[in-house]
C-alpha positions as CSV (number, residue, x, y, z in Angstrom):
1,M,-0.5,40.4,-27.5
2,A,2.7,38.7,-26.4
3,N,2.5,39.8,-23.0
4,R,-1.1,38.3,-22.9
5,A,0.0,35.1,-24.1
6,G,3.0,34.6,-21.7
7,W,0.9,35.6,-18.7
8,A,-1.8,32.8,-20.0
9,L,0.9,30.3,-20.0
10,A,2.4,31.3,-16.8
11,L,-1.0,31.1,-15.0
12,L,-1.5,27.7,-16.7
13,V,1.9,26.5,-15.2
14,I,0.9,28.2,-11.9
15,A,-2.3,26.3,-11.6
16,L,-0.7,23.1,-12.5
17,F,2.2,23.4,-9.8
18,A,-0.3,24.6,-7.1
19,S,-2.7,21.8,-8.1
20,L,0.1,19.1,-7.6
21,G,1.0,20.8,-4.1
22,A,-2.8,20.5,-3.0
23,W,-2.6,16.9,-4.1
24,Q,0.5,16.0,-2.1
25,L,-1.2,18.0,0.9
26,D,-4.2,15.9,0.5
27,R,-2.2,12.5,0.6
28,A,-0.5,13.6,3.7
29,R,-3.8,14.2,5.5
30,Q,-5.1,10.8,4.3
31,K,-1.9,9.0,5.5
32,Q,-2.0,10.8,8.8
33,A,-5.4,9.7,9.3
34,M,-4.4,6.2,8.6
35,L,-1.8,6.2,10.9
36,E,-3.8,7.8,13.7
37,Q,-6.6,5.2,13.1
38,A,-4.3,2.3,13.1
39,G,-2.7,3.7,16.2
40,R,-5.8,3.6,18.2
41,I,-6.4,0.0,17.0
42,L,-3.2,-1.4,17.9
43,A,-3.3,0.3,21.2
44,A,-6.9,-1.1,21.9
45,R,-6.3,-4.4,20.3
46,A,-10.1,-5.2,20.9
47,P,-10.7,-8.1,18.7
48,V,-13.4,-8.7,16.1
49,P,-14.0,-12.1,14.3
50,L,-12.0,-12.8,11.2
51,G,-15.2,-12.7,9.2
52,A,-14.8,-8.7,9.6
53,A,-12.5,-8.8,7.0
54,T,-15.2,-8.6,4.3
55,R,-16.4,-5.3,5.6
56,A,-14.5,-2.9,3.2
57,G,-15.6,0.1,4.8
58,G,-13.4,-0.2,7.8
59,A,-9.5,0.5,7.2
60,Y,-8.2,-1.2,10.1
61,E,-9.4,-3.6,12.8
62,W,-7.8,-5.9,15.2
63,A,-9.0,-9.7,14.3
64,Q,-8.7,-13.2,15.6
65,G,-10.1,-16.5,15.2
66,E,-9.6,-20.0,14.3
67,G,-9.4,-21.7,11.0
68,R,-6.9,-23.3,8.7
69,F,-4.6,-22.3,6.1
70,L,-5.8,-23.6,2.7
71,A,-3.8,-26.2,0.5
72,L,-3.3,-23.5,-2.0
73,P,0.0,-21.8,-3.7
74,A,1.4,-19.2,-1.6
75,V,1.1,-15.5,-3.2
76,L,4.4,-13.5,-3.1
77,L,4.2,-9.9,-3.5
78,D,7.1,-8.5,-5.4
79,N,9.3,-5.6,-5.1
80,Q,9.0,-5.6,-1.3
81,S,12.0,-4.1,0.7
82,H,12.8,-4.7,4.5
83,Q,15.7,-2.9,6.0
84,G,17.0,-1.7,2.6
85,R,16.9,-5.4,1.2
86,P,14.8,-6.5,-1.8
87,G,12.5,-9.5,-1.3
88,V,8.8,-10.6,-1.5
89,R,6.0,-10.5,0.9
90,V,4.5,-13.9,1.4
91,Y,0.6,-14.4,1.6
92,R,-1.7,-17.6,2.0
93,A,-5.2,-18.1,2.0
94,F,-6.9,-18.7,5.4
95,Q,-10.4,-20.3,5.8
96,P,-11.8,-18.9,8.9
97,A,-14.0,-21.7,11.0
98,G,-17.6,-21.3,10.6
99,G,-17.7,-20.9,6.8
100,A,-16.6,-17.0,6.5
101,V,-15.2,-15.7,3.3
102,P,-11.1,-16.8,3.0
103,L,-8.9,-14.1,3.6
104,L,-5.3,-13.6,2.5
105,V,-3.0,-13.7,5.5
106,D,0.5,-11.6,5.2
107,L,2.9,-13.8,6.8
108,G,6.0,-11.5,6.5
109,W,9.0,-11.0,4.3
110,L,11.3,-13.0,2.7
111,P,14.9,-11.9,0.9
112,L,15.4,-12.5,-2.7
113,P,19.1,-13.5,-3.8
114,G,20.8,-11.5,-6.6
115,D,19.3,-14.5,-9.2
116,R,15.8,-13.9,-7.8
117,T,15.5,-17.5,-6.9
118,L,12.3,-17.7,-5.0
119,P,12.4,-19.2,-1.2
120,R,10.7,-22.3,-0.3
121,I,7.3,-21.2,1.2
122,E,5.9,-23.4,4.4
123,S,2.4,-24.4,4.3
124,F,1.8,-23.6,8.1
125,A,-0.8,-26.4,8.1
126,S,-0.4,-27.0,11.9
127,T,-1.4,-23.2,12.5
128,T,-5.1,-23.2,13.2
129,R,-5.4,-20.0,15.2
130,V,-4.5,-16.3,13.9
131,S,-4.5,-12.9,15.1
132,G,-3.5,-9.5,13.7
133,L,-4.5,-6.3,11.7
134,L,-7.1,-6.4,9.5
135,A,-6.0,-3.8,6.6
136,P,-6.2,-2.8,3.1
137,P,-4.1,-4.6,0.8
138,P,-0.6,-3.0,0.2
139,S,-0.9,0.1,-2.4
140,S,1.2,-0.2,-5.6
141,G,0.3,2.9,-7.1
142,L,-0.9,2.6,-10.6
143,A,0.5,-0.6,-11.6
144,S,-1.8,-3.1,-13.1
145,P,-2.2,-6.4,-11.2
146,V,0.2,-9.1,-12.9
147,I,0.4,-12.8,-11.6
148,T,2.9,-15.2,-12.8
149,R,2.8,-18.9,-11.7
150,Q,6.1,-20.0,-10.8
151,A,7.5,-23.3,-11.3
152,G,7.2,-24.3,-7.7
153,G,3.6,-23.4,-8.0
154,E,3.8,-20.1,-6.1
155,L,2.1,-17.1,-7.4
156,L,4.3,-14.0,-8.1
157,A,2.3,-10.9,-7.9
158,T,3.1,-7.2,-8.7
159,R,0.3,-6.1,-7.0
160,L,-2.3,-7.6,-4.4
161,D,-5.8,-7.4,-6.0
162,P,-7.9,-9.9,-4.0
163,A,-10.3,-10.3,-6.9
164,V,-7.5,-11.3,-9.2
165,V,-5.8,-13.6,-6.6
166,S,-9.1,-15.4,-5.9
167,A,-9.5,-16.3,-9.6
168,E,-6.0,-17.4,-9.9
169,L,-6.2,-19.6,-6.7
170,G,-9.6,-20.9,-8.0
171,L,-11.7,-19.4,-5.2
172,P,-15.1,-18.2,-5.6
173,G,-13.7,-15.1,-3.6
174,L,-11.5,-13.4,-1.1
175,A,-12.2,-11.0,1.7
176,P,-11.2,-7.4,0.4
177,R,-9.0,-6.8,3.5
178,V,-6.0,-9.0,4.4
179,L,-4.9,-10.1,7.9
180,R,-1.4,-8.9,8.9
181,L,-0.2,-11.5,11.2
182,D,0.7,-10.5,14.8
183,P,4.4,-10.3,15.0
184,G,4.1,-11.9,18.5
185,L,2.9,-15.0,16.9
186,P,5.5,-18.0,16.1
187,A,4.3,-18.8,12.5
188,G,5.6,-16.7,9.7
189,Y,8.5,-14.6,8.6
190,A,10.1,-11.1,9.0
191,R,7.2,-8.8,9.7
192,D,6.0,-5.8,11.8
193,L,2.9,-3.9,11.7
194,D,4.3,-0.7,9.9
195,I,1.3,0.9,8.4
196,L,3.0,2.5,5.6
197,P,5.6,0.0,4.4
198,N,7.3,0.7,1.0
199,T,5.7,3.9,0.6
200,L,6.0,7.6,1.6
201,P,5.1,8.9,4.9
202,P,3.0,12.1,5.5
203,E,5.9,14.4,6.1
204,R,7.6,13.4,2.7
205,H,4.5,14.4,1.0
206,V,4.4,17.5,3.1
207,G,7.8,18.3,1.7
208,Y,6.9,17.5,-2.0
209,A,3.8,20.0,-1.5
210,V,6.1,22.9,-0.4
211,Q,8.3,22.3,-3.4
212,W,5.3,22.4,-5.9
213,F,4.1,25.6,-4.3
214,G,7.6,27.0,-4.5
215,L,7.6,26.3,-8.0
216,A,4.3,28.1,-8.5
217,A,5.5,31.0,-6.6
218,A,8.8,31.2,-8.6
219,V,6.9,31.2,-11.9
220,L,4.6,34.1,-10.7
221,V,7.8,35.8,-9.5
222,T,9.4,35.4,-12.7
223,A,6.4,36.6,-14.7
224,L,6.0,39.9,-12.7
225,V,9.8,40.7,-13.2
226,L,9.5,40.0,-16.6
227,T,6.5,42.1,-17.3
228,L,8.0,45.2,-15.1
229,R,11.3,45.0,-17.3
230,R,9.0,45.0,-20.5
231,R,7.1,48.1,-19.1
232,K,10.5,50.1,-18.4
233,R,11.9,49.3,-21.8
234,R,8.8,50.9,-23.3
């Protein structure tokens, strides 16, 4: 009876470790597909209108168009690193010409000092034409979106949820995708078009998958060895 209970526990642990390994492999495949799609878009740079940001089905598209940055508080995404330094990523709401739904424009990264004093954010009111990569908002795992209004009026967010941000800005809505501003444009701060900033690349997920599968194999080998020893004693 004890042998059966031990094997039941071992099989449960093996199934858990194997499922975690399979999940890591699936994440690796998803991220590799994202990198390949974005690479094709960046290579072609065939522009679509800014209004395409409302199409939630497409992950990445190159967009450009005219409009204006709205006179609304900047949105600062917290816990964003750049070259190993902590800081925030700056977003402002942009209204495309022609009445399309406003979208958030990623203006780049700014450092935070040790006392976490927020930097002064420019209005970019003179910028009337933008271009860049339409992309889903940055992933922040399972963290709930928390937005706090700062003394200077800026919104400090732990997660970029367009529905929550639009409510805080007093807008009827925001496009589900953001525009990552072309690094070649003069407006904005330090930025690039890295597809997986502040997150794990596919190869790291593969590495974790190997570890989980290795643990599953180790549990199986251990169970087999203990079973054989028990039989020999008998």
